[in-house]
PDB file of N, CA, C and O in Angstrom:
ATOM      1  N   MET A   1      11.567  -4.821   3.288  1.00  0.00           N
ATOM      2  CA  MET A   1      10.975  -4.865   1.960  1.00  0.00           C
ATOM      3  C   MET A   1       9.545  -4.328   2.037  1.00  0.00           C
ATOM      4  O   MET A   1       8.808  -4.618   2.979  1.00  0.00           O
ATOM      5  N   ALA A   2       9.176  -3.557   1.046  1.00  0.00           N
ATOM      6  CA  ALA A   2       7.831  -2.990   0.989  1.00  0.00           C
ATOM      7  C   ALA A   2       6.806  -4.074   0.665  1.00  0.00           C
ATOM      8  O   ALA A   2       7.096  -5.027  -0.059  1.00  0.00           O
ATOM      9  N   ILE A   3       5.618  -3.911   1.207  1.00  0.00           N
ATOM     10  CA  ILE A   3       4.523  -4.829   0.888  1.00  0.00           C
ATOM     11  C   ILE A   3       3.888  -4.415  -0.427  1.00  0.00           C
ATOM     12  O   ILE A   3       3.632  -5.255  -1.290  1.00  0.00           O
ATOM     13  N   ILE A   4       3.630  -3.109  -0.584  1.00  0.00           N
ATOM     14  CA  ILE A   4       3.036  -2.606  -1.825  1.00  0.00           C
ATOM     15  C   ILE A   4       3.850  -1.425  -2.348  1.00  0.00           C
ATOM     16  O   ILE A   4       4.650  -0.827  -1.628  1.00  0.00           O
ATOM     17  N   THR A   5       3.622  -1.112  -3.612  1.00  0.00           N
ATOM     18  CA  THR A   5       4.255   0.038  -4.252  1.00  0.00           C
ATOM     19  C   THR A   5       3.151   0.922  -4.829  1.00  0.00           C
ATOM     20  O   THR A   5       1.977   0.551  -4.824  1.00  0.00           O
ATOM     21  N   SER A   6       3.535   2.067  -5.315  1.00  0.00           N
ATOM     22  CA  SER A   6       2.552   2.934  -5.959  1.00  0.00           C
ATOM     23  C   SER A   6       1.944   2.242  -7.179  1.00  0.00           C
ATOM     24  O   SER A   6       0.785   2.488  -7.511  1.00  0.00           O
ATOM     25  N   THR A   7       2.701   1.391  -7.839  1.00  0.00           N
ATOM     26  CA  THR A   7       2.176   0.637  -8.978  1.00  0.00           C
ATOM     27  C   THR A   7       1.058  -0.305  -8.544  1.00  0.00           C
ATOM     28  O   THR A   7       0.073  -0.472  -9.263  1.00  0.00           O
ATOM     29  N   ASP A   8       1.205  -0.920  -7.374  1.00  0.00           N
ATOM     30  CA  ASP A   8       0.138  -1.788  -6.860  1.00  0.00           C
ATOM     31  C   ASP A   8      -1.145  -0.989  -6.658  1.00  0.00           C
ATOM     32  O   ASP A   8      -2.237  -1.475  -6.953  1.00  0.00           O
ATOM     33  N   LEU A   9      -1.011   0.236  -6.154  1.00  0.00           N
ATOM     34  CA  LEU A   9      -2.190   1.098  -5.992  1.00  0.00           C
ATOM     35  C   LEU A   9      -2.824   1.396  -7.350  1.00  0.00           C
ATOM     36  O   LEU A   9      -4.036   1.266  -7.525  1.00  0.00           O
ATOM     37  N   GLN A  10      -1.998   1.792  -8.296  1.00  0.00           N
ATOM     38  CA  GLN A  10      -2.506   2.151  -9.620  1.00  0.00           C
ATOM     39  C   GLN A  10      -3.156   0.968 -10.318  1.00  0.00           C
ATOM     40  O   GLN A  10      -4.133   1.143 -11.046  1.00  0.00           O
ATOM     41  N   ASN A  11      -2.631  -0.232 -10.110  1.00  0.00           N
ATOM     42  CA  ASN A  11      -3.202  -1.426 -10.734  1.00  0.00           C
ATOM     43  C   ASN A  11      -4.553  -1.810 -10.145  1.00  0.00           C
ATOM     44  O   ASN A  11      -5.349  -2.476 -10.807  1.00  0.00           O
ATOM     45  N   ARG A  12      -4.819  -1.400  -8.910  1.00  0.00           N
ATOM     46  CA  ARG A  12      -6.043  -1.808  -8.230  1.00  0.00           C
ATOM     47  C   ARG A  12      -7.104  -0.708  -8.169  1.00  0.00           C
ATOM     48  O   ARG A  12      -8.240  -0.972  -7.775  1.00  0.00           O
ATOM     49  N   LEU A  13      -6.754   0.499  -8.547  1.00  0.00           N
ATOM     50  CA  LEU A  13      -7.694   1.622  -8.513  1.00  0.00           C
ATOM     51  C   LEU A  13      -7.864   2.190  -9.920  1.00  0.00           C
ATOM     52  O   LEU A  13      -6.943   2.140 -10.736  1.00  0.00           O
ATOM     53  N   SER A  14      -9.036   2.723 -10.191  1.00  0.00           N
ATOM     54  CA  SER A  14      -9.206   3.423 -11.460  1.00  0.00           C
ATOM     55  C   SER A  14      -8.344   4.684 -11.422  1.00  0.00           C
ATOM     56  O   SER A  14      -7.973   5.157 -10.348  1.00  0.00           O
ATOM     57  N   THR A  15      -8.033   5.217 -12.581  1.00  0.00           N
ATOM     58  CA  THR A  15      -7.250   6.453 -12.644  1.00  0.00           C
ATOM     59  C   THR A  15      -7.955   7.566 -11.890  1.00  0.00           C
ATOM     60  O   THR A  15      -7.317   8.343 -11.179  1.00  0.00           O
ATOM     61  N   GLN A  16      -9.257   7.643 -12.043  1.00  0.00           N
ATOM     62  CA  GLN A  16     -10.035   8.678 -11.367  1.00  0.00           C
ATOM     63  C   GLN A  16      -9.953   8.518  -9.850  1.00  0.00           C
ATOM     64  O   GLN A  16      -9.734   9.497  -9.136  1.00  0.00           O
ATOM     65  N   ALA A  17     -10.125   7.301  -9.356  1.00  0.00           N
ATOM     66  CA  ALA A  17     -10.069   7.067  -7.911  1.00  0.00           C
ATOM     67  C   ALA A  17      -8.668   7.335  -7.368  1.00  0.00           C
ATOM     68  O   ALA A  17      -8.519   7.931  -6.301  1.00  0.00           O
ATOM     69  N   TYR A  18      -7.653   6.901  -8.091  1.00  0.00           N
ATOM     70  CA  TYR A  18      -6.261   7.116  -7.669  1.00  0.00           C
ATOM     71  C   TYR A  18      -5.965   8.612  -7.543  1.00  0.00           C
ATOM     72  O   TYR A  18      -5.392   9.057  -6.549  1.00  0.00           O
ATOM     73  N   THR A  19      -6.355   9.370  -8.544  1.00  0.00           N
ATOM     74  CA  THR A  19      -6.113  10.813  -8.526  1.00  0.00           C
ATOM     75  C   THR A  19      -6.923  11.486  -7.427  1.00  0.00           C
ATOM     76  O   THR A  19      -6.404  12.336  -6.704  1.00  0.00           O
ATOM     77  N   ARG A  20      -8.190  11.112  -7.296  1.00  0.00           N
ATOM     78  CA  ARG A  20      -9.055  11.716  -6.277  1.00  0.00           C
ATOM     79  C   ARG A  20      -8.508  11.461  -4.871  1.00  0.00           C
ATOM     80  O   ARG A  20      -8.579  12.336  -4.008  1.00  0.00           O
ATOM     81  N   LEU A  21      -7.971  10.281  -4.645  1.00  0.00           N
ATOM     82  CA  LEU A  21      -7.460   9.937  -3.317  1.00  0.00           C
ATOM     83  C   LEU A  21      -6.141  10.632  -2.973  1.00  0.00           C
ATOM     84  O   LEU A  21      -5.897  10.945  -1.808  1.00  0.00           O
ATOM     85  N   PHE A  22      -5.296  10.874  -3.963  1.00  0.00           N
ATOM     86  CA  PHE A  22      -3.944  11.318  -3.662  1.00  0.00           C
ATOM     87  C   PHE A  22      -3.567  12.698  -4.208  1.00  0.00           C
ATOM     88  O   PHE A  22      -2.431  13.136  -4.023  1.00  0.00           O
ATOM     89  N   ALA A  23      -4.489  13.388  -4.875  1.00  0.00           N
ATOM     90  CA  ALA A  23      -4.199  14.749  -5.343  1.00  0.00           C
ATOM     91  C   ALA A  23      -4.516  15.748  -4.241  1.00  0.00           C
ATOM     92  O   ALA A  23      -5.463  15.560  -3.477  1.00  0.00           O
ATOM     93  N   LYS A  24      -3.728  16.800  -4.162  1.00  0.00           N
ATOM     94  CA  LYS A  24      -3.945  17.832  -3.152  1.00  0.00           C
ATOM     95  C   LYS A  24      -5.140  18.700  -3.519  1.00  0.00           C
ATOM     96  O   LYS A  24      -5.306  19.101  -4.670  1.00  0.00           O
ATOM     97  N   ASN A  25      -5.963  18.979  -2.524  1.00  0.00           N
ATOM     98  CA  ASN A  25      -7.058  19.946  -2.654  1.00  0.00           C
ATOM     99  C   ASN A  25      -7.938  19.733  -3.876  1.00  0.00           C
ATOM    100  O   ASN A  25      -8.380  20.695  -4.505  1.00  0.00           O
ATOM    101  N   GLY A  26      -8.189  18.490  -4.208  1.00  0.00           N
ATOM    102  CA  GLY A  26      -9.068  18.203  -5.345  1.00  0.00           C
ATOM    103  C   GLY A  26      -8.440  18.474  -6.693  1.00  0.00           C
ATOM    104  O   GLY A  26      -9.147  18.575  -7.695  1.00  0.00           O
ATOM    105  N   GLY A  27      -7.124  18.592  -6.735  1.00  0.00           N
ATOM    106  CA  GLY A  27      -6.434  18.865  -7.982  1.00  0.00           C
ATOM    107  C   GLY A  27      -6.344  17.641  -8.877  1.00  0.00           C
ATOM    108  O   GLY A  27      -6.989  16.623  -8.624  1.00  0.00           O
ATOM    109  N   SER A  28      -5.552  17.749  -9.906  1.00  0.00           N
ATOM    110  CA  SER A  28      -5.418  16.650 -10.860  1.00  0.00           C
ATOM    111  C   SER A  28      -4.020  16.042 -10.865  1.00  0.00           C
ATOM    112  O   SER A  28      -3.725  15.159 -11.671  1.00  0.00           O
ATOM    113  N   THR A  29      -3.160  16.515  -9.963  1.00  0.00           N
ATOM    114  CA  THR A  29      -1.797  15.986  -9.870  1.00  0.00           C
ATOM    115  C   THR A  29      -1.643  15.250  -8.548  1.00  0.00           C
ATOM    116  O   THR A  29      -1.907  15.803  -7.480  1.00  0.00           O
ATOM    117  N   VAL A  30      -1.216  14.005  -8.632  1.00  0.00           N
ATOM    118  CA  VAL A  30      -1.035  13.191  -7.431  1.00  0.00           C
ATOM    119  C   VAL A  30       0.117  13.748  -6.597  1.00  0.00           C
ATOM    120  O   VAL A  30       1.197  14.034  -7.113  1.00  0.00           O
ATOM    121  N   ASP A  31      -0.137  13.895  -5.300  1.00  0.00           N
ATOM    122  CA  ASP A  31       0.885  14.321  -4.343  1.00  0.00           C
ATOM    123  C   ASP A  31       1.632  13.054  -3.915  1.00  0.00           C
ATOM    124  O   ASP A  31       1.162  12.309  -3.056  1.00  0.00           O
ATOM    125  N   THR A  32       2.789  12.820  -4.517  1.00  0.00           N
ATOM    126  CA  THR A  32       3.497  11.563  -4.289  1.00  0.00           C
ATOM    127  C   THR A  32       4.000  11.425  -2.850  1.00  0.00           C
ATOM    128  O   THR A  32       4.069  10.311  -2.329  1.00  0.00           O
ATOM    129  N   ALA A  33       4.348  12.531  -2.207  1.00  0.00           N
ATOM    130  CA  ALA A  33       4.787  12.447  -0.811  1.00  0.00           C
ATOM    131  C   ALA A  33       3.639  11.980   0.080  1.00  0.00           C
ATOM    132  O   ALA A  33       3.839  11.157   0.974  1.00  0.00           O
ATOM    133  N   PHE A  34       2.444  12.501  -0.161  1.00  0.00           N
ATOM    134  CA  PHE A  34       1.270  12.081   0.599  1.00  0.00           C
ATOM    135  C   PHE A  34       0.948  10.620   0.318  1.00  0.00           C
ATOM    136  O   PHE A  34       0.681   9.848   1.239  1.00  0.00           O
ATOM    137  N   ARG A  35       0.975  10.240  -0.960  1.00  0.00           N
ATOM    138  CA  ARG A  35       0.714   8.845  -1.340  1.00  0.00           C
ATOM    139  C   ARG A  35       1.684   7.909  -0.642  1.00  0.00           C
ATOM    140  O   ARG A  35       1.274   6.878  -0.110  1.00  0.00           O
ATOM    141  N   ASP A  36       2.968   8.256  -0.637  1.00  0.00           N
ATOM    142  CA  ASP A  36       3.969   7.400  -0.018  1.00  0.00           C
ATOM    143  C   ASP A  36       3.783   7.311   1.498  1.00  0.00           C
ATOM    144  O   ASP A  36       4.047   6.267   2.094  1.00  0.00           O
ATOM    145  N   LEU A  37       3.332   8.394   2.120  1.00  0.00           N
ATOM    146  CA  LEU A  37       3.027   8.374   3.549  1.00  0.00           C
ATOM    147  C   LEU A  37       1.868   7.421   3.829  1.00  0.00           C
ATOM    148  O   LEU A  37       1.915   6.648   4.786  1.00  0.00           O
ATOM    149  N   ILE A  38       0.838   7.475   3.006  1.00  0.00           N
ATOM    150  CA  ILE A  38      -0.317   6.585   3.175  1.00  0.00           C
ATOM    151  C   ILE A  38       0.099   5.120   2.999  1.00  0.00           C
ATOM    152  O   ILE A  38      -0.349   4.253   3.749  1.00  0.00           O
ATOM    153  N   ILE A  39       0.948   4.848   2.015  1.00  0.00           N
ATOM    154  CA  ILE A  39       1.454   3.483   1.814  1.00  0.00           C
ATOM    155  C   ILE A  39       2.200   3.016   3.064  1.00  0.00           C
ATOM    156  O   ILE A  39       1.975   1.904   3.541  1.00  0.00           O
ATOM    157  N   ALA A  40       3.079   3.853   3.592  1.00  0.00           N
ATOM    158  CA  ALA A  40       3.859   3.483   4.783  1.00  0.00           C
ATOM    159  C   ALA A  40       2.949   3.221   5.983  1.00  0.00           C
ATOM    160  O   ALA A  40       3.173   2.274   6.737  1.00  0.00           O
ATOM    161  N   GLU A  41       1.929   4.051   6.162  1.00  0.00           N
ATOM    162  CA  GLU A  41       1.004   3.856   7.282  1.00  0.00           C
ATOM    163  C   GLU A  41       0.191   2.579   7.119  1.00  0.00           C
ATOM    164  O   GLU A  41      -0.025   1.852   8.088  1.00  0.00           O
ATOM    165  N   ALA A  42      -0.260   2.303   5.905  1.00  0.00           N
ATOM    166  CA  ALA A  42      -1.039   1.081   5.665  1.00  0.00           C
ATOM    167  C   ALA A  42      -0.177  -0.155   5.903  1.00  0.00           C
ATOM    168  O   ALA A  42      -0.636  -1.124   6.508  1.00  0.00           O
ATOM    169  N   GLU A  43       1.064  -0.127   5.431  1.00  0.00           N
ATOM    170  CA  GLU A  43       1.960  -1.256   5.660  1.00  0.00           C
ATOM    171  C   GLU A  43       2.228  -1.457   7.149  1.00  0.00           C
ATOM    172  O   GLU A  43       2.255  -2.590   7.628  1.00  0.00           O
ATOM    173  N   SER A  44       2.422  -0.382   7.867  1.00  0.00           N
ATOM    174  CA  SER A  44       2.646  -0.470   9.304  1.00  0.00           C
ATOM    175  C   SER A  44       1.441  -1.096   9.999  1.00  0.00           C
ATOM    176  O   SER A  44       1.594  -1.950  10.874  1.00  0.00           O
ATOM    177  N   GLU A  45       0.255  -0.672   9.609  1.00  0.00           N
ATOM    178  CA  GLU A  45      -0.978  -1.216  10.195  1.00  0.00           C
ATOM    179  C   GLU A  45      -1.077  -2.721   9.961  1.00  0.00           C
ATOM    180  O   GLU A  45      -1.424  -3.469  10.875  1.00  0.00           O
ATOM    181  N   VAL A  46      -0.777  -3.163   8.754  1.00  0.00           N
ATOM    182  CA  VAL A  46      -0.849  -4.596   8.441  1.00  0.00           C
ATOM    183  C   VAL A  46       0.210  -5.368   9.223  1.00  0.00           C
ATOM    184  O   VAL A  46      -0.073  -6.444   9.751  1.00  0.00           O
ATOM    185  N   ARG A  47       1.412  -4.835   9.301  1.00  0.00           N
ATOM    186  CA  ARG A  47       2.469  -5.529  10.053  1.00  0.00           C
ATOM    187  C   ARG A  47       2.114  -5.642  11.537  1.00  0.00           C
ATOM    188  O   ARG A  47       2.384  -6.669  12.160  1.00  0.00           O
ATOM    189  N   ILE A  48       1.514  -4.600  12.105  1.00  0.00           N
ATOM    190  CA  ILE A  48       1.098  -4.636  13.510  1.00  0.00           C
ATOM    191  C   ILE A  48       0.022  -5.696  13.709  1.00  0.00           C
ATOM    192  O   ILE A  48       0.089  -6.480  14.656  1.00  0.00           O
ATOM    193  N   ARG A  49      -0.958  -5.724  12.831  1.00  0.00           N
ATOM    194  CA  ARG A  49      -2.087  -6.653  12.978  1.00  0.00           C
ATOM    195  C   ARG A  49      -1.698  -8.104  12.736  1.00  0.00           C
ATOM    196  O   ARG A  49      -2.351  -9.006  13.261  1.00  0.00           O
ATOM    197  N   THR A  50      -0.658  -8.350  11.958  1.00  0.00           N
ATOM    198  CA  THR A  50      -0.303  -9.722  11.596  1.00  0.00           C
ATOM    199  C   THR A  50       1.007 -10.188  12.228  1.00  0.00           C
ATOM    200  O   THR A  50       1.536 -11.232  11.848  1.00  0.00           O
ATOM    201  N   LYS A  51       1.526  -9.443  13.169  1.00  0.00           N
ATOM    202  CA  LYS A  51       2.818  -9.768  13.793  1.00  0.00           C
ATOM    203  C   LYS A  51       2.841 -11.184  14.367  1.00  0.00           C
ATOM    204  O   LYS A  51       3.843 -11.887  14.233  1.00  0.00           O
ATOM    205  N   ALA A  52       1.756 -11.605  14.999  1.00  0.00           N
ATOM    206  CA  ALA A  52       1.724 -12.941  15.599  1.00  0.00           C
ATOM    207  C   ALA A  52       1.745 -14.033  14.530  1.00  0.00           C
ATOM    208  O   ALA A  52       2.398 -15.062  14.707  1.00  0.00           O
ATOM    209  N   ALA A  53       1.045 -13.818  13.437  1.00  0.00           N
ATOM    210  CA  ALA A  53       0.982 -14.821  12.375  1.00  0.00           C
ATOM    211  C   ALA A  53       2.250 -14.853  11.527  1.00  0.00           C
ATOM    212  O   ALA A  53       2.637 -15.904  11.017  1.00  0.00           O
ATOM    213  N   PHE A  54       2.891 -13.702  11.381  1.00  0.00           N
ATOM    214  CA  PHE A  54       4.095 -13.597  10.553  1.00  0.00           C
ATOM    215  C   PHE A  54       5.207 -12.898  11.339  1.00  0.00           C
ATOM    216  O   PHE A  54       5.583 -11.777  10.998  1.00  0.00           O
ATOM    217  N   PRO A  55       5.743 -13.545  12.392  1.00  0.00           N
ATOM    218  CA  PRO A  55       6.730 -12.872  13.245  1.00  0.00           C
ATOM    219  C   PRO A  55       7.987 -12.427  12.492  1.00  0.00           C
ATOM    220  O   PRO A  55       8.643 -11.469  12.902  1.00  0.00           O
ATOM    221  N   GLU A  56       8.320 -13.095  11.423  1.00  0.00           N
ATOM    222  CA  GLU A  56       9.503 -12.724  10.638  1.00  0.00           C
ATOM    223  C   GLU A  56       9.164 -11.783   9.493  1.00  0.00           C
ATOM    224  O   GLU A  56      10.046 -11.388   8.731  1.00  0.00           O
ATOM    225  N   GLY A  57       7.888 -11.422   9.367  1.00  0.00           N
ATOM    226  CA  GLY A  57       7.455 -10.567   8.261  1.00  0.00           C
ATOM    227  C   GLY A  57       7.041 -11.402   7.059  1.00  0.00           C
ATOM    228  O   GLY A  57       7.274 -12.610   7.015  1.00  0.00           O
ATOM    229  N   PHE A  58       6.438 -10.757   6.106  1.00  0.00           N
ATOM    230  CA  PHE A  58       5.952 -11.447   4.916  1.00  0.00           C
ATOM    231  C   PHE A  58       7.075 -11.902   4.003  1.00  0.00           C
ATOM    232  O   PHE A  58       6.911 -12.869   3.259  1.00  0.00           O
ATOM    233  N   ASP A  59       8.192 -11.233   4.046  1.00  0.00           N
ATOM    234  CA  ASP A  59       9.265 -11.484   3.100  1.00  0.00           C
ATOM    235  C   ASP A  59      10.519 -12.053   3.763  1.00  0.00           C
ATOM    236  O   ASP A  59      11.626 -11.877   3.256  1.00  0.00           O
ATOM    237  N   ALA A  60      10.343 -12.732   4.892  1.00  0.00           N
ATOM    238  CA  ALA A  60      11.492 -13.216   5.657  1.00  0.00           C
ATOM    239  C   ALA A  60      12.365 -14.168   4.857  1.00  0.00           C
ATOM    240  O   ALA A  60      13.584 -14.185   5.027  1.00  0.00           O
ATOM    241  N   ALA A  61      11.754 -14.958   3.988  1.00  0.00           N
ATOM    242  CA  ALA A  61      12.519 -15.930   3.198  1.00  0.00           C
ATOM    243  C   ALA A  61      12.988 -15.326   1.878  1.00  0.00           C
ATOM    244  O   ALA A  61      13.511 -16.041   1.024  1.00  0.00           O
ATOM    245  N   GLY A  62      12.809 -14.030   1.703  1.00  0.00           N
ATOM    246  CA  GLY A  62      13.230 -13.392   0.462  1.00  0.00           C
ATOM    247  C   GLY A  62      12.257 -13.592  -0.676  1.00  0.00           C
ATOM    248  O   GLY A  62      12.567 -13.289  -1.828  1.00  0.00           O
ATOM    249  N   GLY A  63      11.081 -14.102  -0.358  1.00  0.00           N
ATOM    250  CA  GLY A  63      10.076 -14.351  -1.383  1.00  0.00           C
ATOM    251  C   GLY A  63       9.276 -13.114  -1.718  1.00  0.00           C
ATOM    252  O   GLY A  63       9.587 -12.008  -1.275  1.00  0.00           O
ATOM    253  N   THR A  64       8.250 -13.321  -2.502  1.00  0.00           N
ATOM    254  CA  THR A  64       7.382 -12.208  -2.879  1.00  0.00           C
ATOM    255  C   THR A  64       6.144 -12.193  -1.991  1.00  0.00           C
ATOM    256  O   THR A  64       5.779 -13.209  -1.398  1.00  0.00           O
ATOM    257  N   VAL A  65       5.517 -11.053  -1.909  1.00  0.00           N
ATOM    258  CA  VAL A  65       4.309 -10.898  -1.107  1.00  0.00           C
ATOM    259  C   VAL A  65       3.116 -11.369  -1.943  1.00  0.00           C
ATOM    260  O   VAL A  65       2.978 -10.989  -3.105  1.00  0.00           O
ATOM    261  N   ASP A  66       2.266 -12.189  -1.351  1.00  0.00           N
ATOM    262  CA  ASP A  66       1.087 -12.703  -2.034  1.00  0.00           C
ATOM    263  C   ASP A  66       0.174 -11.565  -2.462  1.00  0.00           C
ATOM    264  O   ASP A  66       0.036 -10.571  -1.748  1.00  0.00           O
ATOM    265  N   GLU A  67      -0.445 -11.708  -3.617  1.00  0.00           N
ATOM    266  CA  GLU A  67      -1.319 -10.670  -4.162  1.00  0.00           C
ATOM    267  C   GLU A  67      -2.508 -10.378  -3.250  1.00  0.00           C
ATOM    268  O   GLU A  67      -2.976  -9.240  -3.200  1.00  0.00           O
ATOM    269  N   ALA A  68      -3.002 -11.377  -2.531  1.00  0.00           N
ATOM    270  CA  ALA A  68      -4.117 -11.154  -1.606  1.00  0.00           C
ATOM    271  C   ALA A  68      -3.703 -10.226  -0.466  1.00  0.00           C
ATOM    272  O   ALA A  68      -4.500  -9.404  -0.015  1.00  0.00           O
ATOM    273  N   ILE A  69      -2.472 -10.353  -0.002  1.00  0.00           N
ATOM    274  CA  ILE A  69      -1.976  -9.473   1.051  1.00  0.00           C
ATOM    275  C   ILE A  69      -1.831  -8.053   0.504  1.00  0.00           C
ATOM    276  O   ILE A  69      -2.198  -7.086   1.171  1.00  0.00           O
ATOM    277  N   LYS A  70      -1.299  -7.933  -0.704  1.00  0.00           N
ATOM    278  CA  LYS A  70      -1.175  -6.616  -1.328  1.00  0.00           C
ATOM    279  C   LYS A  70      -2.548  -5.959  -1.447  1.00  0.00           C
ATOM    280  O   LYS A  70      -2.703  -4.774  -1.153  1.00  0.00           O
ATOM    281  N   GLY A  71      -3.534  -6.728  -1.874  1.00  0.00           N
ATOM    282  CA  GLY A  71      -4.895  -6.204  -1.995  1.00  0.00           C
ATOM    283  C   GLY A  71      -5.443  -5.723  -0.661  1.00  0.00           C
ATOM    284  O   GLY A  71      -6.123  -4.699  -0.597  1.00  0.00           O
ATOM    285  N   GLY A  72      -5.148  -6.463   0.406  1.00  0.00           N
ATOM    286  CA  GLY A  72      -5.587  -6.049   1.735  1.00  0.00           C
ATOM    287  C   GLY A  72      -4.955  -4.757   2.181  1.00  0.00           C
ATOM    288  O   GLY A  72      -5.616  -3.933   2.813  1.00  0.00           O
ATOM    289  N   VAL A  73      -3.690  -4.557   1.869  1.00  0.00           N
ATOM    290  CA  VAL A  73      -3.001  -3.320   2.230  1.00  0.00           C
ATOM    291  C   VAL A  73      -3.603  -2.154   1.445  1.00  0.00           C
ATOM    292  O   VAL A  73      -3.824  -1.079   2.004  1.00  0.00           O
ATOM    293  N   VAL A  74      -3.866  -2.358   0.168  1.00  0.00           N
ATOM    294  CA  VAL A  74      -4.500  -1.305  -0.636  1.00  0.00           C
ATOM    295  C   VAL A  74      -5.864  -0.959  -0.071  1.00  0.00           C
ATOM    296  O   VAL A  74      -6.243   0.212  -0.044  1.00  0.00           O
ATOM    297  N   ASP A  75      -6.611  -1.965   0.383  1.00  0.00           N
ATOM    298  CA  ASP A  75      -7.942  -1.717   0.951  1.00  0.00           C
ATOM    299  C   ASP A  75      -7.880  -0.827   2.186  1.00  0.00           C
ATOM    300  O   ASP A  75      -8.786  -0.029   2.430  1.00  0.00           O
ATOM    301  N   ILE A  76      -6.817  -0.964   2.957  1.00  0.00           N
ATOM    302  CA  ILE A  76      -6.678  -0.128   4.158  1.00  0.00           C
ATOM    303  C   ILE A  76      -6.502   1.295   3.731  1.00  0.00           C
ATOM    304  O   ILE A  76      -6.365   2.180   4.575  1.00  0.00           O
TER     305      ILE A  76
END
């Protein structure tokens, strides 16, 4: 299960910041493949760093991921 989605990014960033971070070559269209790669890398980083605290993962019980964790992944 994913920790964050593109919607989580959009909810936590201004439209300008979201576009600036994920548009190719300073353009105005978000490169969704690049955005999704960044999401996957950030999630991997969080899972590596928290493996000892959450050996079964954040969603092992089928629950939802806490908003504070989502915010931390977006910050990465």
